[in-house]
C-alpha positions in Angstrom: 29.1 154.4 20.0 27.7 157.7 21.1 26.9 156.1 24.5 30.5 154.9 25.0 31.9 158.3 23.8 29.6 160.0 26.4 30.9 157.7 29.1 34.5 158.4 28.1 34.0 162.2 28.1 32.3 162.0 31.5 35.2 160.0 32.9 37.8 162.4 31.5 35.8 165.4 32.8 35.5 163.7 36.3 39.3 163.0 36.4 40.1 166.6 35.4 37.7 168.0 38.0 39.2 165.7 40.7 42.7 166.7 39.8 41.8 170.4 39.8 40.1 170.0 43.2 43.0 168.2 44.8 45.6 170.6 43.5 43.7 173.7 44.5 43.3 172.3 48.1 47.0 171.3 48.1 48.0 174.9 47.2 45.6 176.2 49.8 47.2 174.2 52.6 50.6 175.2 51.3 49.6 178.8 51.8 47.7 178.5 55.0 50.0 176.1 56.8 53.3 175.9 54.9 53.6 179.7 54.7 51.0 181.2 57.1 52.0 179.0 59.9 55.3 177.1 59.4 57.3 179.9 57.7 58.0 181.1 61.2 60.3 178.1 61.9 63.0 178.8 59.2 62.7 182.6 59.7 63.1 182.5 63.5 66.9 182.2 63.3 67.0 185.3 61.2 64.7 187.1 63.7 67.1 186.1 66.5 70.3 187.1 64.7 69.1 189.6 62.1 70.5 188.0 59.0 73.7 189.2 57.2 72.9 192.9 57.4 70.2 193.3 60.0 69.9 193.6 63.7 68.3 191.0 66.0 64.6 191.5 66.4 63.8 189.3 69.3 65.4 186.9 71.8 64.8 183.2 72.2 62.3 183.8 75.0 60.1 186.1 72.9 60.5 183.7 70.0 59.0 181.0 72.2 56.1 183.3 73.2 55.4 184.0 69.5 55.2 180.2 68.8 52.9 179.7 71.8 50.6 182.5 70.6 50.4 180.7 67.2 49.6 177.4 68.8 46.9 179.0 71.0 45.4 180.7 67.9 45.3 177.3 66.1 43.4 175.8 69.0 40.8 178.7 69.1 40.4 178.5 65.3 39.8 174.8 65.3 37.2 175.0 68.1 35.5 177.9 66.2 34.9 175.6 63.2 32.2 173.8 65.1 30.1 177.0 65.5 30.7 178.5 62.1 27.9 178.1 59.5 29.7 179.4 56.5 29.8 177.8 53.1 33.2 176.0 53.0 34.4 177.5 49.7 33.7 181.0 50.9 35.6 180.2 54.1 38.6 178.9 52.2 38.8 182.1 50.1 38.6 184.2 53.3 41.4 182.1 54.8 43.6 182.6 51.8 43.2 186.4 51.8 43.7 186.6 55.6 46.9 184.5 55.3 48.4 186.8 52.7 47.6 189.9 54.8 48.9 188.4 58.1 52.2 187.2 56.5 52.8 190.7 55.0 52.0 192.2 58.4 54.9 190.4 60.0 57.3 192.2 57.6 56.0 195.7 58.1 56.1 196.0 61.8 58.6 195.3 64.6 56.4 195.7 67.7 56.4 192.5 69.7 52.7 192.7 70.8 51.6 193.4 67.2 53.6 190.3 66.2 51.9 188.3 69.0 48.5 189.3 67.8 49.4 188.5 64.2 50.8 185.1 65.0 47.7 184.3 67.1 45.4 185.3 64.2 47.6 183.4 61.8 47.2 180.2 63.9 43.4 180.7 64.0 43.2 181.3 60.3 45.4 178.3 59.4 43.2 175.9 61.5 39.9 177.2 60.0 41.3 177.1 56.5 42.6 173.6 57.0 39.3 172.3 58.3 37.1 173.9 55.7 39.5 173.1 52.8 39.5 169.4 54.0 35.7 169.4 54.2 35.3 171.0 50.8 37.9 168.9 49.1 37.1 165.5 50.5 33.4 166.0 49.8 34.1 167.1 46.3 36.3 164.1 45.6 33.6 161.8 47.0 31.1 163.3 44.7 33.4 162.7 41.8 34.1 159.2 42.9 37.9 159.9 43.1 38.8 159.6 46.8 42.3 158.5 45.8 43.2 162.1 45.1 42.8 162.9 48.8 46.4 162.3 49.5 47.4 165.1 47.1 45.5 167.6 49.2 47.6 166.8 52.2 50.9 167.2 50.4 50.2 171.0 50.7 51.9 171.6 54.1 55.0 169.7 52.9 55.2 171.7 49.7 55.1 174.9 51.8 57.6 173.6 54.3 60.1 172.6 51.7 59.6 175.9 49.8 60.0 178.1 52.8 62.9 176.1 54.2 64.9 176.4 50.9 63.9 180.0 50.0 64.8 181.4 53.4 68.4 181.1 52.5 67.8 183.9 50.0 66.3 186.1 52.8 69.4 185.5 54.9 71.2 188.3 53.0 68.4 190.8 53.4 66.9 190.2 56.8 63.8 188.7 58.3 61.4 191.5 57.3 62.3 190.9 53.6 61.7 187.2 54.2 58.2 187.8 55.5 57.3 190.2 52.7 58.6 187.8 50.1 56.6 184.9 51.5 53.5 187.2 51.6 53.9 188.0 48.0 54.3 184.3 47.1 51.2 183.5 49.1 49.3 186.2 47.2 50.3 184.8 43.8 49.3 181.2 44.8 46.0 182.5 46.3 45.1 184.2 43.0 45.9 181.0 41.1 43.5 178.8 43.0 40.8 181.5 43.8 38.5 180.6 40.9 38.3 176.9 41.9 36.5 177.7 45.2 33.2 178.8 43.7 30.9 177.2 46.3 27.6 175.9 44.9 28.8 176.1 41.4 31.0 173.2 42.1 28.1 171.1 43.2 26.3 171.8 40.0 29.4 170.9 38.1 29.7 167.6 40.0 26.1 166.7 39.1 26.8 167.5 35.5 29.9 165.3 35.5 28.0 162.5 37.1 25.2 162.7 34.5 27.8 162.6 31.7 29.7 159.7 33.1 26.6 157.6 33.9 23.8 157.5 31.4 20.5 156.0 32.5 21.3 152.5 31.2 24.8 152.5 32.8 25.3 151.6 36.5 26.4 154.8 38.2 28.7 155.3 41.1 26.7 155.3 44.4 25.7 158.8 45.4 27.0 160.3 48.6 25.0 159.5 51.7 22.1 162.0 52.3 22.9 164.9 54.6 21.8 164.3 58.1 22.6 165.8 61.5 22.2 162.4 63.2 24.9 159.9 63.7 24.9 156.9 61.4 23.0 154.1 62.9 26.0 151.9 63.6 28.1 154.6 65.3 28.0 156.0 68.8 29.0 159.4 70.2 31.9 157.6 71.9 33.4 156.8 68.5 33.8 160.5 67.8 35.1 161.2 71.3 37.8 158.6 71.0 38.8 160.1 67.6 39.1 163.5 69.2 41.1 162.3 72.2 43.5 160.1 70.3 44.1 162.6 67.5 45.5 165.0 70.0 48.4 162.7 70.8 50.5 163.2 67.7 50.1 167.0 68.2 51.9 166.5 71.5 54.4 163.9 70.1 55.6 165.8 67.0 55.7 169.3 68.3 58.4 168.6 71.0 60.7 167.4 68.2 59.7 170.1 65.8 60.1 172.9 68.3 63.5 171.8 69.8 65.1 169.9 66.9 67.3 172.8 65.7 68.6 173.3 69.3 69.2 169.6 69.8 70.9 169.1 66.4 73.1 172.2 66.7 74.3 171.0 70.1 75.0 167.5 68.8 76.6 168.8 65.5 78.4 172.0 66.3 79.5 173.9 63.3 77.7 171.6 60.9 75.4 172.8 58.1 73.2 169.7 58.4 70.8 171.2 61.0 69.5 173.7 58.4 68.5 170.8 56.1 66.4 168.8 58.6 63.3 171.0 58.2 63.2 170.7 54.4 63.8 166.9 54.8 60.8 166.8 57.1 58.7 168.6 54.5 59.9 166.4 51.6 59.1 163.2 53.6 55.7 164.7 54.4 54.9 165.0 50.7 55.9 161.4 49.9 54.0 160.1 52.9 50.8 161.9 51.9 51.0 160.5 48.4 51.7 156.9 49.6 48.9 157.1 52.1 46.4 158.0 49.4 47.3 154.8 47.5 46.4 152.5 50.3 43.0 150.8 49.9 40.2 153.1 51.1 38.4 150.2 52.8 41.2 149.7 55.3 40.4 150.8 58.9 41.5 154.4 59.3 42.2 153.9 63.0 44.6 151.1 62.4 46.3 153.2 59.7 46.6 156.0 62.3 48.1 153.5 64.8 50.8 152.6 62.3 51.6 156.2 61.7 52.0 156.9 65.4 54.5 154.0 65.6 56.5 155.4 62.7 56.7 158.8 64.4 57.7 157.3 67.7 60.5 155.4 66.0 61.7 158.7 64.3 61.9 160.4 67.7 63.7 157.6 69.3 66.2 157.4 66.4 67.4 161.0 67.1 68.0 160.1 70.7 69.9 156.9 70.3 71.8 158.0 67.2 72.5 161.7 67.6 74.4 162.1 64.3 73.6 163.7 60.9 72.4 160.3 59.8 70.3 159.7 62.9 68.6 163.1 62.7 68.1 162.8 58.9 66.4 159.4 59.2 64.5 160.6 62.3 63.2 163.7 60.4 62.1 161.4 57.5 60.3 159.0 59.8 58.5 161.8 61.6 57.6 163.6 58.4 56.4 160.6 56.4 53.2 160.0 58.4 52.7 163.7 59.4 49.9 164.6 57.0 49.0 161.0 56.4 47.8 161.1 60.0 45.6 164.1 59.1 44.2 162.4 56.0 43.2 159.2 57.9 41.7 161.3 60.8 39.7 163.5 58.4 38.5 160.4 56.5 37.4 158.8 59.8 35.5 162.0 60.7 33.7 161.8 57.4 32.9 158.1 58.0 31.3 159.1 61.3 29.5 162.3 60.3 29.3 162.2 56.5 28.8 165.6 54.9 28.3 167.2 58.4 31.8 166.4 59.5 33.1 170.0 59.8 32.3 170.2 63.5 34.0 166.9 64.3 37.0 167.8 62.2 37.2 171.1 64.1 37.1 169.4 67.5 39.7 166.8 66.4 41.9 169.6 65.1 41.4 171.5 68.4 42.6 168.4 70.3 45.7 168.3 68.0 46.2 172.0 68.9 46.0 171.3 72.6 48.7 168.7 72.1 50.9 171.3 70.4 50.4 173.8 73.2 51.1 171.3 76.0 54.2 169.7 74.3 56.7 172.6 74.7 55.3 173.5 78.1 56.0 170.0 79.3 59.4 169.5 77.5 61.1 172.8 78.6 60.9 172.2 82.4 62.0 168.6 82.0 65.0 169.6 79.9 65.9 172.4 82.3 65.8 170.0 85.3 67.6 167.1 83.6 70.0 169.1 81.4 68.9 167.1 78.4 65.9 166.9 76.0 66.1 163.1 75.9 63.6 162.5 78.7 61.1 164.8 77.1 61.6 163.1 73.7 61.2 159.7 75.3 58.0 160.9 76.8 56.8 162.0 73.4 57.6 158.7 71.8 55.9 156.8 74.7 52.8 159.0 74.2 52.6 158.1 70.6 52.9 154.3 71.3 50.1 154.6 73.9 48.0 156.4 71.4 48.6 153.7 68.8 47.6 151.0 71.3 44.4 153.0 72.1 43.5 153.2 68.5 43.9 149.4 68.1 41.7 148.8 71.1 39.0 151.1 69.8 39.1 149.5 66.4 38.6 146.1 67.9 35.8 147.2 70.1 34.0 148.7 67.1 34.6 145.6 65.0 33.0 143.5 67.7 29.7 145.4 67.4 29.9 145.9 63.6 31.5 148.6 61.6 29.5 150.9 59.4 29.8 150.2 55.6 32.0 152.7 53.8 29.2 154.2 51.6 31.8 156.4 49.8 32.6 158.4 52.9 36.2 157.4 52.7 
């Protein structure tokens, strides 16, 4: 009886640790991405018009430049991850602190070039925090034998998007500076809540203790994580990582065109309607649902085929807004684009761990950098096309086509790899 009681206690402890890990990473991504990065989207109209009692702070051209600085920072931050040799938990803490300070900085100054520097740094911090929180969280869940909690981690951006999208209506009566300061304070409170979870090596000791409690010597234990190695697994090739990097950049290009210009398109199609203000929270809510559903899919399914399916969903969402430019079309389009948004990230980061195991941070960083390049290129391609044609439809069709081409490429790569044998899962997923 004592043996069974020990097993039960270990199982409960493991589930508690997995839940605590996933929720802490979820809050981290809500702060770093949902607030530090994406709060700019709902606050931009206030910065353009000043809110109920304020004066305009910038024009649309300077607003576009601020967005571009943020995308460039995201790219630089993602690339930097490959060179950083910092313990992931420590990096996550630094990212949380930096996000709070940078968000508050947007509310205490009105100098454009200061804002540009802040948005650049915020982009870099969000990318690095995302990569290291993913690395830390997925590794911890693998140690605990609870990979199904991974989807909870990637609901974080959606939680932040919904929260900022709804709370910005409060800031409308006080102006954009108050909005930035308010979001900075919210970020600070959330960072304080999760700060104790990221204790670095202490978590590894805790994981070993949970494993020993859950699996006595005479009880079959969950297979241990693969040993750390800087070499590729024997059944993978460098080309596999290269294809992941290249094909992961495509959804960055595909979604950002819609995300950047959706308010303009929707307001033009629905003049005087209040619906355009709801499409961003709809996108975030769908993101949460999609991340949770993605985590319930069998972990032995091929990540590349799952990514291909997500690309197709986003392409359909973009097309829907073009062929059905109504409140219903934009609503369903936002949902279809949001559902696979962080599911794409979950499957890509799992694939990186499959290819590199515990040394996946560099590959995650390069893949995230490719995504960042797609985000930078998207608006630069879309704006001239729209100016020349007088419509965003050609640019949106280009984005949808790119996503379909990316989906086809992932299927081809998956079949090529299957032909020469796929590496066993080994708990990396």
